[in-house]
C-alpha positions as CSV (number, residue, x, y, z in Angstrom):
1,M,-5.4,3.1,-15.7
2,A,-8.2,3.8,-17.8
3,Q,-8.1,7.1,-20.1
4,G,-10.9,9.0,-21.3
5,P,-14.1,10.6,-20.7
6,K,-15.5,7.6,-18.7
7,A,-12.5,7.2,-16.3
8,K,-13.2,7.2,-13.0
9,A,-11.3,9.6,-11.0
10,R,-9.5,8.3,-7.9
11,K,-8.1,10.4,-5.2
12,P,-4.8,8.9,-3.6
13,F,-4.2,8.9,-0.2
14,L,-2.1,7.2,2.5
15,M,-3.4,5.2,5.4
16,R,-1.9,3.9,8.4
17,A,-3.3,0.8,10.2
18,S,-2.5,-1.6,12.6
19,P,-0.5,-5.0,11.3
20,G,-3.7,-6.9,12.5
21,V,-6.0,-4.7,10.5
22,M,-4.0,-4.9,7.4
23,A,-3.7,-8.7,7.6
24,A,-7.3,-9.2,8.0
25,V,-8.0,-7.0,4.9
26,E,-5.3,-8.9,2.9
27,K,-7.0,-12.2,3.8
28,L,-10.7,-10.9,3.2
29,A,-9.3,-9.3,-0.1
30,A,-7.6,-12.6,-1.2
31,A,-10.8,-14.6,-0.4
32,E,-12.9,-12.4,-2.6
33,L,-10.3,-11.9,-5.3
34,R,-9.8,-8.5,-5.1
35,S,-6.7,-6.2,-4.4
36,V,-6.4,-4.7,-0.8
37,N,-7.1,-1.2,-2.4
38,A,-10.4,-2.4,-3.8
39,Q,-11.1,-4.5,-0.6
40,V,-10.6,-1.2,1.4
41,E,-12.9,1.0,-0.8
42,V,-15.5,-2.0,-0.7
43,L,-15.5,-1.9,3.3
44,L,-15.7,1.9,3.3
45,R,-18.7,2.0,1.0
46,E,-20.3,-0.8,3.4
47,A,-19.7,1.6,6.4
48,L,-21.1,4.5,4.9
49,T,-24.3,2.6,3.6
50,R,-24.8,1.2,7.2
51,R,-24.5,4.9,8.5
52,G,-27.0,6.0,5.9
53,L,-24.5,8.0,3.5
54,S,-24.3,7.3,0.0
55,T,-21.3,7.6,-2.4
56,T,-21.6,9.6,-5.7
57,E,-20.7,6.3,-7.8
58,D,-22.6,3.5,-8.5
59,G,-21.8,-0.2,-8.2
60,P,-18.5,-1.8,-6.6
61,A,-15.3,-0.7,-6.7
62,T,-13.0,-1.9,-9.7
63,D,-9.6,-3.3,-9.3
64,D,-7.3,-1.1,-11.0
65,A,-4.1,-1.4,-8.9
């Protein structure tokens, strides 16, 4: 993981999801050449945007997993 003043802070958390949801996320992540973690963040950002909420960080998720 990157160090220094420009390093993005990530908050770790545990998530439970059904096997079907995880399989779909894994398939989408592989198709878009992302890790599952990065894909979940992209999907969350898209859902927040559709609901009219913005995140504090700009740009797509980076893949540091």
